[in-house]
Each structure stands twice: as C-alpha cells, then as structure tokens.
A tleap script that builds the chain and sets N, CA, C and O, in Angstrom:
source leaprc.protein.ff14SB
mol = sequence {
  NMET PRO GLU ILE SER SER ALA ILE ASP PHE
  LEU ARG LYS ILE ARG ALA GLU ASP PHE VAL
  THR ILE LYS PHE THR LYS GLN ASP GLY SER
  ILE ARG LEU MET THR CYS THR LEU ASN PHE
  GLU LYS ILE PRO GLN GLU HIE ARG PRO LYS
  LYS VAL ASP LEU SER GLN ILE LEU LYS LEU
  ILE ASP GLN ASN GLY ILE LEU HIE VAL PHE
  ASP LEU GLU LYS LEU ALA TRP ARG SER VAL
  PRO PHE ASN LYS VAL GLN TRP LEU GLN THR
  PRO SER ASN VAL LYS PHE THR ILE LYS LEU
  ASN LYS GLU LYS GLY GLU CLYS
}
set mol.1.N position { -46.607 -65.683 -99.518 }
set mol.1.CA position { -46.266 -65.743 -98.421 }
set mol.1.C position { -45.451 -67.169 -98.079 }
set mol.1.O position { -46.031 -68.240 -98.257 }
set mol.2.N position { -44.239 -67.130 -97.639 }
set mol.2.CA position { -43.628 -68.635 -97.148 }
set mol.2.C position { -44.340 -69.421 -96.231 }
set mol.2.O position { -44.993 -68.925 -95.313 }
set mol.3.N position { -44.239 -70.695 -96.448 }
set mol.3.CA position { -44.837 -71.818 -95.631 }
set mol.3.C position { -43.742 -72.481 -94.844 }
set mol.3.O position { -42.545 -72.568 -95.117 }
set mol.4.N position { -44.540 -73.015 -93.608 }
set mol.4.CA position { -43.707 -73.757 -92.898 }
set mol.4.C position { -44.569 -75.088 -92.782 }
set mol.4.O position { -45.771 -74.917 -92.582 }
set mol.5.N position { -44.093 -76.419 -92.886 }
set mol.5.CA position { -44.903 -77.470 -93.221 }
set mol.5.C position { -44.719 -78.941 -92.062 }
set mol.5.O position { -45.346 -80.000 -92.058 }
set mol.6.N position { -43.654 -78.478 -91.198 }
set mol.6.CA position { -43.358 -79.397 -90.021 }
set mol.6.C position { -43.063 -78.890 -88.951 }
set mol.6.O position { -42.396 -77.855 -88.932 }
set mol.7.N position { -43.483 -79.485 -87.828 }
set mol.7.CA position { -42.941 -78.760 -86.393 }
set mol.7.C position { -41.694 -78.654 -86.290 }
set mol.7.O position { -41.268 -77.730 -85.598 }
set mol.8.N position { -40.769 -79.547 -86.932 }
set mol.8.CA position { -39.336 -79.329 -86.711 }
set mol.8.C position { -38.905 -78.022 -87.123 }
set mol.8.O position { -38.211 -77.297 -86.410 }
set mol.9.N position { -39.501 -77.578 -88.796 }
set mol.9.CA position { -39.122 -76.542 -89.425 }
set mol.9.C position { -39.532 -75.426 -88.519 }
set mol.9.O position { -38.813 -74.428 -88.562 }
set mol.10.N position { -40.723 -75.406 -87.572 }
set mol.10.CA position { -40.974 -74.328 -87.113 }
set mol.10.C position { -40.325 -74.243 -85.733 }
set mol.10.O position { -40.465 -73.140 -85.206 }
set mol.11.N position { -39.738 -75.027 -85.118 }
set mol.11.CA position { -38.912 -75.343 -84.172 }
set mol.11.C position { -37.599 -74.332 -84.782 }
set mol.11.O position { -37.338 -73.224 -84.312 }
set mol.12.N position { -36.961 -74.892 -85.762 }
set mol.12.CA position { -35.768 -74.522 -86.342 }
set mol.12.C position { -35.989 -72.643 -86.484 }
set mol.12.O position { -35.192 -71.839 -86.000 }
set mol.13.N position { -37.128 -72.302 -87.184 }
set mol.13.CA position { -37.287 -71.023 -87.330 }
set mol.13.C position { -37.539 -70.184 -86.100 }
set mol.13.O position { -37.341 -68.974 -86.211 }
set mol.14.N position { -37.932 -70.644 -84.994 }
set mol.14.CA position { -38.121 -69.825 -83.845 }
set mol.14.C position { -36.629 -69.812 -83.358 }
set mol.14.O position { -36.179 -68.752 -82.922 }
set mol.15.N position { -35.858 -70.906 -83.408 }
set mol.15.CA position { -34.340 -70.788 -82.852 }
set mol.15.C position { -33.560 -69.921 -83.515 }
set mol.15.O position { -32.586 -69.405 -82.968 }
set mol.16.N position { -33.974 -69.616 -85.018 }
set mol.16.CA position { -32.971 -68.649 -85.457 }
set mol.16.C position { -33.262 -67.348 -85.405 }
set mol.16.O position { -32.483 -66.599 -85.995 }
set mol.17.N position { -34.381 -66.782 -84.733 }
set mol.17.CA position { -34.676 -65.841 -84.589 }
set mol.17.C position { -34.587 -65.272 -82.968 }
set mol.17.O position { -34.550 -66.150 -82.105 }
set mol.18.N position { -34.561 -64.217 -82.639 }
set mol.18.CA position { -34.451 -63.594 -81.585 }
set mol.18.C position { -35.683 -63.956 -80.737 }
set mol.18.O position { -35.772 -64.505 -79.638 }
set mol.19.N position { -36.645 -63.457 -81.627 }
set mol.19.CA position { -38.249 -63.709 -81.110 }
set mol.19.C position { -39.129 -63.794 -82.276 }
set mol.19.O position { -38.820 -63.188 -83.303 }
set mol.20.N position { -40.233 -64.515 -82.208 }
set mol.20.CA position { -41.061 -64.497 -83.175 }
set mol.20.C position { -42.402 -64.283 -82.589 }
set mol.20.O position { -42.599 -64.461 -81.387 }
set mol.21.N position { -43.417 -63.871 -83.485 }
set mol.21.CA position { -44.798 -63.380 -82.990 }
set mol.21.C position { -45.544 -64.785 -83.812 }
set mol.21.O position { -45.284 -65.208 -84.939 }
set mol.22.N position { -46.613 -65.348 -82.741 }
set mol.22.CA position { -47.245 -66.517 -83.583 }
set mol.22.C position { -48.517 -66.158 -83.164 }
set mol.22.O position { -48.687 -65.477 -82.152 }
set mol.23.N position { -49.557 -66.619 -83.960 }
set mol.23.CA position { -51.128 -66.316 -84.115 }
set mol.23.C position { -51.686 -67.892 -83.821 }
set mol.23.O position { -51.489 -68.538 -84.849 }
set mol.24.N position { -52.284 -68.693 -82.823 }
set mol.24.CA position { -52.603 -69.691 -82.824 }
set mol.24.C position { -53.979 -69.944 -81.981 }
set mol.24.O position { -54.359 -69.072 -81.199 }
set mol.25.N position { -54.770 -71.238 -82.165 }
set mol.25.CA position { -56.007 -71.134 -81.396 }
set mol.25.C position { -55.792 -72.009 -80.108 }
set mol.25.O position { -55.278 -73.124 -80.192 }
set mol.26.N position { -56.292 -71.348 -78.646 }
set mol.26.CA position { -56.055 -72.056 -77.722 }
set mol.26.C position { -57.199 -73.013 -77.694 }
set mol.26.O position { -58.199 -73.059 -78.411 }
set mol.27.N position { -56.711 -73.980 -76.417 }
set mol.27.CA position { -57.413 -75.051 -76.280 }
set mol.27.C position { -58.859 -74.829 -76.030 }
set mol.27.O position { -59.652 -75.742 -76.257 }
set mol.28.N position { -59.310 -73.532 -75.522 }
set mol.28.CA position { -60.588 -73.184 -75.416 }
set mol.28.C position { -61.280 -72.573 -76.406 }
set mol.28.O position { -62.400 -72.078 -76.286 }
set mol.29.N position { -60.491 -72.611 -77.569 }
set mol.29.CA position { -61.061 -72.102 -78.999 }
set mol.29.C position { -61.002 -70.560 -79.045 }
set mol.29.O position { -61.662 -70.067 -79.959 }
set mol.30.N position { -60.407 -69.786 -78.318 }
set mol.30.CA position { -59.747 -68.408 -78.471 }
set mol.30.C position { -58.551 -68.224 -79.158 }
set mol.30.O position { -57.668 -69.081 -79.113 }
set mol.31.N position { -58.440 -67.231 -79.765 }
set mol.31.CA position { -57.059 -66.941 -80.643 }
set mol.31.C position { -56.135 -66.133 -79.616 }
set mol.31.O position { -56.498 -65.389 -78.705 }
set mol.32.N position { -54.890 -66.470 -80.000 }
set mol.32.CA position { -53.980 -65.889 -78.960 }
set mol.32.C position { -52.748 -65.328 -79.895 }
set mol.32.O position { -52.205 -66.126 -80.660 }
set mol.33.N position { -52.418 -64.317 -79.855 }
set mol.33.CA position { -51.182 -63.964 -80.538 }
set mol.33.C position { -50.063 -63.786 -79.433 }
set mol.33.O position { -50.262 -62.950 -78.552 }
set mol.34.N position { -48.990 -64.470 -79.437 }
set mol.34.CA position { -47.797 -64.613 -78.553 }
set mol.34.C position { -46.346 -64.235 -79.182 }
set mol.34.O position { -45.919 -64.709 -80.234 }
set mol.35.N position { -45.752 -63.424 -78.467 }
set mol.35.CA position { -44.255 -63.090 -78.912 }
set mol.35.C position { -43.313 -64.121 -78.078 }
set mol.35.O position { -43.349 -64.135 -76.847 }
set mol.36.N position { -42.667 -64.778 -78.651 }
set mol.36.CA position { -42.112 -65.889 -77.907 }
set mol.36.C position { -40.559 -66.251 -78.499 }
set mol.36.O position { -40.240 -65.985 -79.658 }
set mol.37.N position { -39.653 -66.893 -77.537 }
set mol.37.CA position { -38.469 -67.254 -78.103 }
set mol.37.C position { -37.917 -68.590 -77.688 }
set mol.37.O position { -38.536 -69.367 -76.962 }
set mol.38.N position { -36.751 -68.812 -78.174 }
set mol.38.CA position { -36.191 -69.965 -77.940 }
set mol.38.C position { -34.914 -69.393 -77.531 }
set mol.38.O position { -34.198 -70.158 -76.886 }
set mol.39.N position { -34.376 -67.990 -77.803 }
set mol.39.CA position { -33.191 -67.396 -77.411 }
set mol.39.C position { -32.792 -67.387 -75.971 }
set mol.39.O position { -33.475 -66.659 -75.251 }
set mol.40.N position { -31.816 -68.056 -75.411 }
set mol.40.CA position { -31.756 -68.117 -73.810 }
set mol.40.C position { -31.079 -66.808 -73.594 }
set mol.40.O position { -30.835 -66.638 -72.399 }
set mol.41.N position { -30.707 -65.860 -74.337 }
set mol.41.CA position { -30.047 -64.524 -74.142 }
set mol.41.C position { -31.313 -63.794 -73.665 }
set mol.41.O position { -31.397 -63.006 -72.723 }
set mol.42.N position { -32.142 -64.149 -74.381 }
set mol.42.CA position { -33.756 -63.312 -74.199 }
set mol.42.C position { -34.483 -63.811 -72.844 }
set mol.42.O position { -35.397 -63.143 -72.362 }
set mol.43.N position { -34.135 -64.754 -72.379 }
set mol.43.CA position { -34.907 -65.481 -71.169 }
set mol.43.C position { -34.185 -65.018 -70.106 }
set mol.43.O position { -32.954 -65.011 -70.094 }
set mol.44.N position { -34.944 -64.593 -69.123 }
set mol.44.CA position { -34.174 -64.267 -67.665 }
set mol.44.C position { -33.736 -65.781 -67.081 }
set mol.44.O position { -34.359 -66.842 -67.122 }
set mol.45.N position { -32.358 -65.447 -66.495 }
set mol.45.CA position { -31.862 -66.401 -65.939 }
set mol.45.C position { -32.653 -67.446 -65.356 }
set mol.45.O position { -32.671 -68.600 -65.785 }
set mol.46.N position { -33.348 -67.001 -64.312 }
set mol.46.CA position { -34.300 -67.642 -63.568 }
set mol.46.C position { -35.158 -68.664 -63.975 }
set mol.46.O position { -35.554 -69.630 -63.323 }
set mol.47.N position { -35.461 -68.263 -65.416 }
set mol.47.CA position { -36.729 -69.171 -66.071 }
set mol.47.C position { -35.681 -70.153 -67.172 }
set mol.47.O position { -36.301 -70.841 -67.982 }
set mol.48.N position { -34.433 -70.213 -67.206 }
set mol.48.CA position { -33.666 -70.886 -68.233 }
set mol.48.C position { -33.809 -72.393 -67.595 }
set mol.48.O position { -33.576 -72.532 -66.395 }
set mol.49.N position { -34.121 -73.318 -68.251 }
set mol.49.CA position { -33.660 -74.600 -67.858 }
set mol.49.C position { -32.336 -75.105 -67.201 }
set mol.49.O position { -31.349 -74.584 -67.721 }
set mol.50.N position { -32.084 -75.892 -66.300 }
set mol.50.CA position { -30.851 -76.161 -66.390 }
set mol.50.C position { -30.457 -77.262 -67.343 }
set mol.50.O position { -29.257 -77.333 -67.610 }
set mol.51.N position { -30.982 -77.819 -67.697 }
set mol.51.CA position { -30.484 -78.396 -68.968 }
set mol.51.C position { -31.687 -78.608 -69.897 }
set mol.51.O position { -32.860 -78.579 -69.527 }
set mol.52.N position { -31.157 -78.874 -71.428 }
set mol.52.CA position { -32.123 -78.896 -72.338 }
set mol.52.C position { -31.985 -80.398 -72.795 }
set mol.52.O position { -30.929 -80.795 -73.288 }
set mol.53.N position { -33.144 -81.277 -72.611 }
set mol.53.CA position { -33.163 -82.738 -73.158 }
set mol.53.C position { -33.573 -82.676 -74.378 }
set mol.53.O position { -34.787 -82.519 -74.507 }
set mol.54.N position { -32.853 -82.759 -75.466 }
set mol.54.CA position { -33.133 -82.317 -76.793 }
set mol.54.C position { -34.062 -83.706 -77.123 }
set mol.54.O position { -35.164 -83.548 -77.647 }
set mol.55.N position { -33.630 -84.911 -76.836 }
set mol.55.CA position { -34.535 -86.045 -77.160 }
set mol.55.C position { -35.917 -85.902 -76.788 }
set mol.55.O position { -36.749 -86.125 -77.668 }
set mol.56.N position { -36.448 -85.453 -75.234 }
set mol.56.CA position { -37.557 -85.190 -74.764 }
set mol.56.C position { -38.390 -84.165 -75.712 }
set mol.56.O position { -39.593 -84.394 -75.830 }
set mol.57.N position { -37.826 -83.039 -76.403 }
set mol.57.CA position { -38.261 -82.343 -76.660 }
set mol.57.C position { -38.730 -82.398 -78.410 }
set mol.57.O position { -39.501 -81.618 -78.967 }
set mol.58.N position { -38.082 -83.435 -78.960 }
set mol.58.CA position { -38.262 -83.948 -80.027 }
set mol.58.C position { -39.498 -85.141 -79.903 }
set mol.58.O position { -40.370 -85.333 -80.749 }
set mol.59.N position { -39.349 -85.785 -78.783 }
set mol.59.CA position { -40.585 -86.717 -78.901 }
set mol.59.C position { -41.682 -86.239 -78.338 }
set mol.59.O position { -42.638 -87.006 -78.219 }
set mol.60.N position { -41.776 -85.007 -77.916 }
set mol.60.CA position { -43.077 -84.640 -77.377 }
set mol.60.C position { -43.632 -83.742 -78.989 }
set mol.60.O position { -44.742 -83.760 -79.520 }
set mol.61.N position { -42.356 -83.021 -79.420 }
set mol.61.CA position { -43.080 -82.578 -80.834 }
set mol.61.C position { -43.301 -83.704 -81.790 }
set mol.61.O position { -44.298 -83.512 -82.484 }
set mol.62.N position { -42.738 -84.705 -82.010 }
set mol.62.CA position { -43.360 -86.201 -82.748 }
set mol.62.C position { -44.502 -86.642 -82.318 }
set mol.62.O position { -45.432 -86.591 -83.122 }
set mol.63.N position { -44.750 -87.158 -81.042 }
set mol.63.CA position { -45.930 -87.695 -80.687 }
set mol.63.C position { -46.993 -86.809 -80.330 }
set mol.63.O position { -48.121 -87.293 -80.423 }
set mol.64.N position { -46.902 -85.670 -79.958 }
set mol.64.CA position { -48.094 -84.530 -79.763 }
set mol.64.C position { -48.136 -83.214 -80.340 }
set mol.64.O position { -49.025 -82.369 -80.241 }
set mol.65.N position { -47.117 -83.169 -80.917 }
set mol.65.CA position { -47.014 -81.734 -81.860 }
set mol.65.C position { -47.034 -80.607 -81.004 }
set mol.65.O position { -47.494 -79.528 -81.379 }
set mol.66.N position { -46.470 -80.829 -79.662 }
set mol.66.CA position { -46.399 -79.621 -78.706 }
set mol.66.C position { -44.902 -79.071 -78.683 }
set mol.66.O position { -43.808 -79.628 -78.588 }
set mol.67.N position { -45.235 -77.982 -78.786 }
set mol.67.CA position { -43.763 -77.077 -78.907 }
set mol.67.C position { -43.557 -76.161 -77.210 }
set mol.67.O position { -44.450 -75.403 -76.830 }
set mol.68.N position { -42.575 -76.340 -76.561 }
set mol.68.CA position { -42.378 -75.155 -75.499 }
set mol.68.C position { -41.531 -73.776 -75.923 }
set mol.68.O position { -40.392 -73.729 -76.386 }
set mol.69.N position { -42.321 -72.811 -75.661 }
set mol.69.CA position { -41.677 -71.726 -76.000 }
set mol.69.C position { -41.717 -70.744 -74.953 }
set mol.69.O position { -42.605 -70.852 -74.107 }
set mol.70.N position { -40.832 -69.738 -74.874 }
set mol.70.CA position { -40.913 -68.542 -73.738 }
set mol.70.C position { -41.796 -67.563 -74.106 }
set mol.70.O position { -41.578 -67.040 -75.199 }
set mol.71.N position { -42.767 -67.169 -73.454 }
set mol.71.CA position { -43.794 -66.063 -73.503 }
set mol.71.C position { -43.103 -65.008 -73.308 }
set mol.71.O position { -42.832 -64.901 -72.112 }
set mol.72.N position { -42.592 -63.974 -74.088 }
set mol.72.CA position { -41.877 -62.728 -73.802 }
set mol.72.C position { -42.751 -61.870 -73.091 }
set mol.72.O position { -42.207 -61.087 -72.313 }
set mol.73.N position { -44.134 -61.839 -73.195 }
set mol.73.CA position { -44.781 -60.839 -72.517 }
set mol.73.C position { -45.378 -61.518 -71.146 }
set mol.73.O position { -45.747 -60.664 -70.340 }
set mol.74.N position { -45.527 -62.698 -70.768 }
set mol.74.CA position { -45.947 -63.414 -69.440 }
set mol.74.C position { -44.724 -63.609 -68.827 }
set mol.74.O position { -44.776 -63.642 -67.598 }
set mol.75.N position { -43.536 -63.760 -69.387 }
set mol.75.CA position { -42.102 -64.425 -68.975 }
set mol.75.C position { -42.498 -65.574 -68.406 }
set mol.75.O position { -42.379 -65.710 -67.188 }
set mol.76.N position { -43.057 -66.630 -69.238 }
set mol.76.CA position { -43.323 -67.876 -68.540 }
set mol.76.C position { -43.060 -68.811 -69.962 }
set mol.76.O position { -42.973 -68.482 -71.145 }
set mol.77.N position { -42.997 -69.808 -69.436 }
set mol.77.CA position { -42.708 -71.055 -70.671 }
set mol.77.C position { -44.391 -71.436 -70.923 }
set mol.77.O position { -45.176 -71.452 -69.975 }
set mol.78.N position { -44.797 -71.726 -72.283 }
set mol.78.CA position { -45.913 -71.968 -73.017 }
set mol.78.C position { -45.997 -73.481 -73.602 }
set mol.78.O position { -44.929 -73.952 -73.993 }
set mol.79.N position { -47.027 -74.197 -73.689 }
set mol.79.CA position { -47.006 -75.189 -74.566 }
set mol.79.C position { -47.451 -74.662 -75.724 }
set mol.79.O position { -48.062 -73.612 -75.525 }
set mol.80.N position { -47.387 -74.962 -76.796 }
set mol.80.CA position { -48.315 -74.476 -78.319 }
set mol.80.C position { -48.698 -75.617 -78.845 }
set mol.80.O position { -47.756 -76.397 -78.981 }
set mol.81.N position { -49.560 -75.956 -79.140 }
set mol.81.CA position { -50.003 -77.205 -80.204 }
set mol.81.C position { -49.575 -76.623 -81.500 }
set mol.81.O position { -50.098 -75.555 -81.818 }
set mol.82.N position { -48.577 -77.240 -82.412 }
set mol.82.CA position { -48.305 -76.994 -83.695 }
set mol.82.C position { -49.312 -76.915 -84.558 }
set mol.82.O position { -49.505 -75.925 -85.263 }
set mol.83.N position { -49.895 -77.762 -84.563 }
set mol.83.CA position { -51.375 -77.864 -85.226 }
set mol.83.C position { -52.476 -77.098 -85.125 }
set mol.83.O position { -53.415 -77.133 -85.919 }
set mol.84.N position { -52.396 -76.420 -84.196 }
set mol.84.CA position { -53.219 -75.096 -83.830 }
set mol.84.C position { -52.605 -73.490 -84.496 }
set mol.84.O position { -53.329 -72.495 -84.461 }
set mol.85.N position { -51.243 -73.451 -85.058 }
set mol.85.CA position { -50.594 -72.398 -85.354 }
set mol.85.C position { -51.311 -72.079 -86.546 }
set mol.85.O position { -51.711 -72.985 -87.276 }
set mol.86.N position { -51.575 -70.486 -86.900 }
set mol.86.CA position { -51.957 -70.202 -87.983 }
set mol.86.C position { -50.856 -69.671 -88.731 }
set mol.86.O position { -50.883 -69.946 -89.931 }
set mol.87.N position { -49.750 -68.874 -88.264 }
set mol.87.CA position { -48.828 -68.308 -88.614 }
set mol.87.C position { -47.857 -68.044 -87.976 }
set mol.87.O position { -48.033 -68.119 -86.760 }
set mol.88.N position { -46.517 -67.651 -88.424 }
set mol.88.CA position { -45.486 -67.068 -87.413 }
set mol.88.C position { -44.855 -65.752 -88.231 }
set mol.88.O position { -44.622 -65.658 -89.436 }
set mol.89.N position { -44.708 -65.019 -87.440 }
set mol.89.CA position { -43.953 -63.514 -88.280 }
set mol.89.C position { -42.625 -63.374 -87.321 }
set mol.89.O position { -42.599 -63.627 -86.117 }
set mol.90.N position { -41.566 -62.931 -88.102 }
set mol.90.CA position { -40.165 -62.598 -87.629 }
set mol.90.C position { -40.232 -61.446 -87.363 }
set mol.90.O position { -41.214 -60.799 -87.726 }
set mol.91.N position { -39.224 -60.878 -86.669 }
set mol.91.CA position { -38.764 -59.554 -86.384 }
set mol.91.C position { -38.698 -58.317 -87.402 }
set mol.91.O position { -38.881 -57.129 -87.139 }
set mol.92.N position { -38.384 -58.913 -88.642 }
set mol.92.CA position { -38.222 -58.324 -90.197 }
set mol.92.C position { -39.627 -58.423 -90.961 }
set mol.92.O position { -39.775 -58.314 -92.178 }
set mol.93.N position { -40.781 -58.685 -89.863 }
set mol.93.CA position { -42.357 -58.833 -90.469 }
set mol.93.C position { -42.375 -59.790 -91.762 }
set mol.93.O position { -43.214 -59.633 -92.650 }
set mol.94.N position { -41.421 -60.762 -91.803 }
set mol.94.CA position { -41.770 -61.916 -92.693 }
set mol.94.C position { -42.893 -62.833 -92.163 }
set mol.94.O position { -42.693 -63.482 -91.136 }
set mol.95.N position { -44.063 -62.912 -92.822 }
set mol.95.CA position { -44.801 -64.044 -92.228 }
set mol.95.C position { -44.835 -65.168 -92.934 }
set mol.95.O position { -44.778 -65.177 -94.163 }
set mol.96.N position { -44.956 -66.464 -92.031 }
set mol.96.CA position { -44.841 -67.610 -92.827 }
set mol.96.C position { -46.407 -68.267 -92.120 }
set mol.96.O position { -46.891 -68.310 -90.989 }
set mol.97.N position { -46.715 -68.597 -93.126 }
set mol.97.CA position { -48.002 -69.570 -92.906 }
set mol.97.C position { -47.546 -70.877 -92.366 }
set mol.97.O position { -46.360 -71.197 -92.450 }
set mol.98.N position { -48.564 -71.756 -91.737 }
set mol.98.CA position { -48.511 -72.992 -91.628 }
set mol.98.C position { -49.172 -73.911 -92.518 }
set mol.98.O position { -50.333 -73.699 -92.869 }
set mol.99.N position { -48.759 -74.551 -92.768 }
set mol.99.CA position { -49.429 -75.820 -93.887 }
set mol.99.C position { -49.009 -77.095 -93.641 }
set mol.99.O position { -47.976 -77.494 -94.179 }
set mol.100.N position { -49.728 -77.895 -92.817 }
set mol.100.CA position { -49.154 -78.938 -92.324 }
set mol.100.C position { -49.578 -80.284 -93.323 }
set mol.100.O position { -50.699 -80.635 -93.691 }
set mol.101.N position { -48.508 -80.768 -93.552 }
set mol.101.CA position { -48.433 -82.077 -94.348 }
set mol.101.C position { -48.651 -82.945 -93.395 }
set mol.101.O position { -48.140 -82.803 -92.285 }
set mol.102.N position { -49.617 -84.187 -93.771 }
set mol.102.CA position { -49.985 -85.097 -93.039 }
set mol.102.C position { -48.840 -85.984 -92.682 }
set mol.102.O position { -48.153 -86.646 -93.460 }
set mol.103.N position { -48.723 -85.879 -91.143 }
set mol.103.CA position { -47.570 -86.635 -90.497 }
set mol.103.C position { -47.867 -87.699 -89.736 }
set mol.103.O position { -49.069 -87.958 -89.663 }
set mol.104.N position { -47.044 -88.467 -89.082 }
set mol.104.CA position { -47.666 -89.657 -88.309 }
set mol.104.C position { -48.327 -89.356 -87.147 }
set mol.104.O position { -47.871 -88.520 -86.366 }
set mol.105.N position { -49.509 -90.035 -86.915 }
set mol.105.CA position { -50.219 -89.575 -85.929 }
set mol.105.C position { -51.721 -88.343 -86.155 }
set mol.105.O position { -52.773 -88.211 -85.529 }
set mol.106.N position { -51.141 -87.643 -87.331 }
set mol.106.CA position { -52.345 -86.594 -87.686 }
set mol.106.C position { -53.394 -87.396 -88.411 }
set mol.106.O position { -53.192 -88.460 -88.997 }
set mol.107.N position { -54.699 -86.666 -88.285 }
set mol.107.CA position { -55.886 -86.949 -88.841 }
set mol.107.C position { -56.229 -85.941 -89.745 }
set mol.107.O position { -57.287 -86.005 -90.370 }
savepdb mol mol.pdb
quit
C-alpha cells in the first residue's frame, strides 16, 4: 500500500483528486470516515472561500498539522488533524496509509 508521510503531501493528494475518503480519529476518540474535497468545482458556490490565503494554510499545517477540507456529506468545512488520519482513499480505490515522519513539533 502506498504511503503519505507529510501533511503537505496529504494536501497535494487531496488537491489532485475530485474527492477522497479519509479515515481519522476525532478529538473525542471516535473513528470517522469522511468524503472530502478541495476541488472548488465540487464545493457549492456559497461555501467557497472568497480568497485563499496559501501562507495561512501552510502555517496551520506546519504549526498544528491541521488541514481544512470540505466535507461532501455534511456540506461544510471541517478541520482534520493530519496526525490522526489513518488512511486516504482515492476515487479509483487506491488507498494510501499515513506514515508520519518525525517533523518539527511532533513528539
């Protein structure tokens, strides 16, 4: 099974696909499957951000490991802690496991 080892690679993979399914552990300890996207064509107009601040996005990823994705089932933006993601699956059923490298700020 292919691996993703950084939050930036995770972000790139989501952006490269129309949508992905991810499995992660929520803050309360429960497991969640989410179908999400960063493809603006899949996001309803009223939910699209007016501007995209790439520097702020990268700062959140670097400092906190937090990624913002659009949940296609709940039709809302969600914050996903990268270090809690177990896997990502593409529409063509390729599943990527998440194997973290020890990066700045991680224990």
